[in-house]
MARMARGU-194344 format. One record per residue (C-alpha): residue in one letter; x negated, y negated, z. Coordinates in steps of 0.25 Angstrom, whole numbers, plus 5000, padded with zeros to 4 digits. Example, Ala and Ser with C-alpha at 12.3 -4.5 7.8 and 13.67 -1.06 7.14 Angstrom:
<pts>
a495150185031;s494550045029;
</pts>
This chain:
<pts>
m502049255048;r502149325035;n503049375028;f502449505022;r503849505011;n503249385006;y501949455002;k501849524987;v500749614992;w501749665005;e502849694992;q501649764984;g501449854995;h502949894998;a503049924984;i501850024985;t502450074996;l503750104989;a502950164978;v502150254988;y503450294994;k504050344979;e502850414974;t502550494988;q504050554987;r503550634977;f502250674985;p502250834988;k502850855004;s501650915008;e501150775007;e502250705016;f501350695027;g500050665018;l499950585007;k501150545005;g501350495019;q499950425017;m500250365004;r501550305010;r500650255023;a499850185014;a500650125006;y501650055016;s500350025024;i500149925013;p501549825015;s501649855030;n500249785032;i500449685025;a501949675033;e501249675045;g500149595043;c501049475038;g501749485053;r500249465058;e499949325063;s498549295058;d498049305044;a496949395048;e497849505054;f498749485040;k497549515034;r497149635041;f498449695038;l498249655023;i496949725022;i497349845030;s498549845019;q497549845009;g496949965014;s498250035014;a498349995001;s496950054998;e497450205005;l498650194997;e497750184984;y496950304987;f498350394990;l498650344977;i497550424971;l497550534979;s499050544977;r498750534960;d497650634961;l498550734969;e499550704958;y500650664968;i500850544958;d500450514943;e499450434939;a500450334933;t500950314947;y499650314952;q499150204944;e500450124947;m500350134961;d498850114963;n498949984953;e499949944964;v499149964976;n497849904970;k498649784966;t499249764980;k497849794984;r497349674979;s498449604982;i498149634997;n496749594995;n497149454990;l498149425000;v496849455010;n496149375004;k497349255005;v497349285021;
</pts>
């Protein structure tokens, strides 16, 4: 069985999740069960699917969970655009977080290709 903590891409996903939780604390109360919740779920889905995939027996199952994680990263990428356009996050924060999400997506893709 693989240990998810040994994967740099899991660390990247965890860092993104922490950043999303920090930034979404500032969102309007009206977004509590809207965009704020959706962003948080998409963010924590990235490292949690990597972790779950590590607990699976086969490479094929691991790869499937990596692909799900990649989909969550793409979903988060859109939520960041929406948050910027709604002026919930500023341009600098958007750029920094978007860069991290895209770096993580590339890392997931590289791992998928290795499995």
